[in-house]
C-alpha positions as CSV (number, residue, x, y, z in Angstrom):
1,M,10.2,15.0,-15.4
2,A,12.6,12.3,-14.3
3,E,12.9,8.9,-15.9
4,V,10.6,6.0,-14.9
5,R,12.7,3.3,-13.4
6,N,12.0,-0.4,-12.7
7,N,12.9,-1.1,-9.1
8,E,13.0,-4.9,-9.5
9,G,14.0,-5.4,-5.9
10,L,10.7,-3.8,-4.7
11,S,8.7,-5.0,-7.7
12,R,7.6,-1.6,-8.7
13,F,8.1,1.1,-11.3
14,E,9.0,4.5,-9.8
15,L,8.9,8.1,-10.9
16,E,10.4,10.8,-8.8
17,I,8.8,14.2,-9.1
18,G,9.0,17.2,-6.8
19,G,10.6,15.2,-4.0
20,H,7.8,12.6,-4.2
21,T,7.8,9.1,-5.5
22,A,4.9,7.7,-7.6
23,V,4.8,3.9,-7.9
24,A,3.2,1.2,-10.0
25,N,3.5,-2.1,-8.1
26,Y,3.6,-5.4,-9.9
27,R,4.1,-9.1,-9.4
28,L,6.2,-11.0,-12.0
29,S,5.4,-14.7,-12.6
30,G,7.1,-16.3,-15.6
31,D,6.3,-14.1,-18.6
32,V,3.3,-12.3,-16.9
33,M,3.5,-9.0,-15.1
34,T,0.5,-8.4,-12.9
35,F,0.0,-4.7,-12.0
36,T,-1.6,-4.6,-8.5
37,H,-1.6,-0.9,-7.4
38,T,-0.6,2.5,-8.7
39,E,-0.1,5.4,-6.3
40,V,0.7,9.0,-6.8
41,P,1.3,11.3,-3.8
42,P,-1.4,13.9,-3.4
43,A,1.1,16.8,-3.9
44,V,1.8,15.7,-7.5
45,R,-1.6,14.5,-8.7
46,E,-3.4,15.9,-11.7
47,R,-0.1,16.3,-13.6
48,G,-0.2,13.2,-15.8
49,V,2.2,11.4,-13.5
50,A,0.3,8.1,-13.2
51,S,-0.2,8.1,-17.0
52,R,3.5,8.6,-17.7
53,L,4.4,5.9,-15.1
54,V,2.0,3.3,-16.6
55,H,2.9,4.2,-20.2
56,D,6.6,3.6,-19.5
57,A,5.9,0.4,-17.5
58,L,3.8,-1.1,-20.3
59,T,6.4,-0.1,-22.8
60,E,9.0,-2.0,-20.8
61,A,6.7,-5.0,-20.4
62,R,6.4,-5.1,-24.2
63,A,10.1,-4.7,-24.7
64,K,10.7,-7.7,-22.4
65,G,8.1,-9.8,-24.2
66,L,5.8,-9.9,-21.2
67,K,2.0,-10.2,-21.0
68,V,0.1,-8.0,-18.6
69,I,-2.7,-8.6,-16.1
70,A,-4.3,-5.3,-14.9
71,R,-5.6,-5.9,-11.4
72,C,-5.0,-2.2,-10.7
73,S,-8.0,-0.1,-11.8
74,F,-5.8,2.7,-13.1
75,V,-3.7,0.4,-15.3
76,R,-6.9,-1.3,-16.5
77,H,-8.4,2.1,-17.4
78,Y,-5.2,3.2,-19.1
79,I,-5.2,0.1,-21.3
80,D,-8.9,0.6,-22.1
81,I,-8.3,4.1,-23.4
82,H,-5.0,3.3,-25.1
83,P,-5.7,0.5,-27.5
84,E,-2.1,0.3,-28.6
85,F,-1.4,-1.6,-25.3
86,Q,-4.4,-4.0,-25.5
87,D,-2.3,-6.7,-27.2
88,L,-0.3,-7.0,-23.9
89,L,-3.3,-8.3,-22.0
90,A,-2.8,-11.9,-20.8
């Protein structure tokens, strides 16, 4: 699987897989990253793509010293079941 990249120009994390692009959209305000929507194309769903995308996005947020607001239901669920990321919540 390809690398997750932060496309800062479009305010989204991206993961290319099988000719499709999965995205996790965010808004950045100061030191808070608000995740607004995660989308995985139907052709590549059920392969752990969204989990990989969100894991890497949260890891980057931590590395940059950011706090996170999870308005996206998938990001909220991911943090709920991965307590190692709960300290990031704003």
